[in-house]
N, C-alpha and C positions, 0 to 999 in steps of 0.2 A: 479496464480504464474507468476512472470515476466519471459519473454522468455529467458533473459540472464542467469537465474539460472538453467534452465533445462539442458543445456549441461554439466554443472558442476556436477549436481546430477547424470546424466547418466554416466559420467566418473567415479565418485566415486563408483557407483553401479557395474560397470564393473570391477574395480580394486578389490573390495571386493569379487566379485564372482570368479574372477580368482585366488585370494589368497586361497579361500575356496577349490576350486577344486585342486589346487596345493598341499595344505596341506593333502587332502584326498588321493591323489596319492602317497604321501610320507609316509603314515601310514604303520607301521610294525605290523604284527599280530603274536603274540607269544603264543605258547602252551607249558605249563610246564609239567613236568613229573607227577605231580599229577592231570593232566587234566584241571587245571585252565588256564584261558586265559587273555591276556591283549593286548591292542593295543595303539599305540602312534607314534609320529614322532621322528626319531632318531636325537639326539643332539650330540652324541659322540659315536664313535665305534673304539676300539683299545686297546691294552695291556690287552686283555681278559676282557674288561669292555664294558658295553653297557649302555648308558644314554638315557632314553626315556622321552619325554614330553607327559604326558597323559592328561586326562580331566582337565579342569580349569587351564591348563598350569603348573601343578605340575610336578616337575622333579623327576624321579625314577632311582635308580641304580639297574640294572638287574643282578641277579646272573646267570652267563652264565652256571654254572654247573647244574642249575635246568631246563634249557631249553630242551625240547624234540624236538621242531621244530619251525621254523619261516619262514615267507615269506613276500614279499612286500618291501616297502621302496623305496627310490629314485633310487637305482640301482638294484631293484628287487632281493633283497637278498633271498637265499633259503638255508635252513640248516635243517638237521635231525641228532639228536644225535646218536652215536653208542650205541650198547647194553652195559650194565654194571650195577654195583651196585651203586645206588645213594641214599642209605638209610641215608647217613650222611649229606645230603643237609639240611641246617638249615633254609633257607628262599628262596622264589622265587624272590621277589623284595622288596625294601624298599625305603622310601623317602630319597633323597640325603641329606646328612648332610651339614648344612650351618654354624654351630657354632663350635668353638673349645676353650678350656681352656688349657693353658700350662704354663711352667716355663722355665726361662733362666738358664740352669745349670751352665754356667760359672760365673754368678753373685754371686753364692754361695762362690766363691773363695775370693771375697771382702766383705764377710759377709753381703751380701744383698740378700733379697728374692724378686726376680723380676718375677711376674706372669702377665698373660694377658688374655683378652678375645678378640676373633676375630670373626667377622661375615662376611661370604662370600656372596656377591650378585651373586647368582648362574647363572643368565642369562647373566652375564658380567664376566670380568676378574678382577674385583675390590674386594678387601677386606678392612675392616676397623678394626684396632686393637687398643685396649685400655690397655696400660701397667700400672701396679701398683707396686710400689717398697716400701719395708720396710727394714730397717736395724735391725739386731738382735744382734748388739754388740755396743750399743751407750753409751760408757763411755767417760770421758774427753780425755783419750788416748785410742782409740778403738782397743785394742789388746787383744784378748782372750788368756787364758793360752795355749790353744791348738796350736794357730798359732803365738804365741809371737815371737819366734826366727826367723820365716820365714819372717814376715812382719815388724818387729821392725824398721829396717833401712829405710823402704820405707815411713813411716808415712802415711799409707794407709787411704784414705778418707772413710767415712762410711755414708750411707744415712739414714736419719731419716724417710723421707717420700717422695714419688715421684709419680706423675701421668702424663699421657700424652695421645697423640693420634697419630696414624700412618696409613695413607692411604697406601695400598699396591696394586701393579699391578702384576698379574700373567701372564706369557707368555702362559701358557696352561690352558684352562678353566676347563677341567674335568680330565686331565691326573693325574696319580699317582706321576709323577715327573715334576717339573716346575721351571723355573728361576723366581726370584722375585725381583722387584725393589720397593723401598719404600722411603718415606720421613717421618721423625718422629720429633715431637716436644714434649718436656717434661719439666715439672717444678719439681725441687728437692730442698729439704732442707737438707743440709749436716752439720755435726757437726765438721768436719775438712777436710783437703785435703793435697795433697802431697806438694804443693808449699807454704803453709802459716801455721802459728800457730793460725790463727783466730779461735775463739770458734765455730762459725757457719757461714754458708753462704747460701743465697738463690741463686739458679742458674736456668737459662733457657738453655736447650740443644737442638740444632737443628742439625739433622744428615741426610745424604743421605746414604741409605743402598742398597747393592747388595748381592744377595745370591741365595739359592736354597731351595726347599721344596720337601720332599720325604715322601710318604705314606708308612708305614712299616707294616700295618695291617688294618683290617676293622675299627678299632677304634683309631689307633695311627698314629701320623705324627711327623717327625723329620725335623727341619729346621736349616740352618746355614747361617749367613751373616756377611759381613764386612761393617762397617760404618765409614764415615769421616764427620767431621763438626766442629762446634764451640760451646763452652759453655760460657755463660755470667754470671760471678759471681758478686753478690752484697754482700759485706762483712758486717758482723754485727758491726765491730769496725772501719770501714773505710768509707769514703765518695766516691761516684762514683762507677764505675763498671770496671771489668777487663774481657777482651775477650781472651780466650785461645783456641788453636786448640784441637780437640778431635778425638781419634781413638777408635773404639769399635769392638769387636768380640763377636758374640752371637751363642750359641748352645742351641736350644730349643726343648723340648719334650712336645707334646700336645695330648689331647684326643679329638676326634670328637664326636659330638652329634647333 
């Protein structure tokens, strides 16, 4: 082996060994009330939540109510649970949920069904959302009997079909509440709109969104955000395109799995 490569290999070996020792020193040892045990490195601690990175780098959400005692970790945590009735504890720990499926409740007011799937890259603050939109009132003049009087003068647009992608950045990696920033791009086919009597229009919508995300249960999350951007319309009975400013408010309810 060339002499020049030996110092590099020795340096890499030293770095890996130091990392291994550091990781071992940060391990938290947990004993649950049913006497089962688990160990791992703390990724998040706060708001009555404990996120642990176990074997094979799998992330687990620890049920703090199920803990009898723990010790170790970077700051040498020590804890022993007080006496009490813990018969209603449902689980000790479970794999951290990375996916969610939800619906935009405000889109229903414009007779659109806007659903989405989002995947969270758990070791980062990044999420990737894929919205899908269907209109459920697609007539030449899209006013249902139920909302006729309310929307008649607005000439409300209605979506036939829409699909998009939305990268999302969370300020808090594992917390129950987090600020969220995102950029969304979406294609939609509309059969009318507020500004024109065109029978249909293809459009591209690009938005910058700011909002917040709140976990309201072990399996539910509610989010709200405000978006500003532009929509490019391509009319079916006209040549060229028209660019119009766009504002949007979303209120979503989603399930985690």
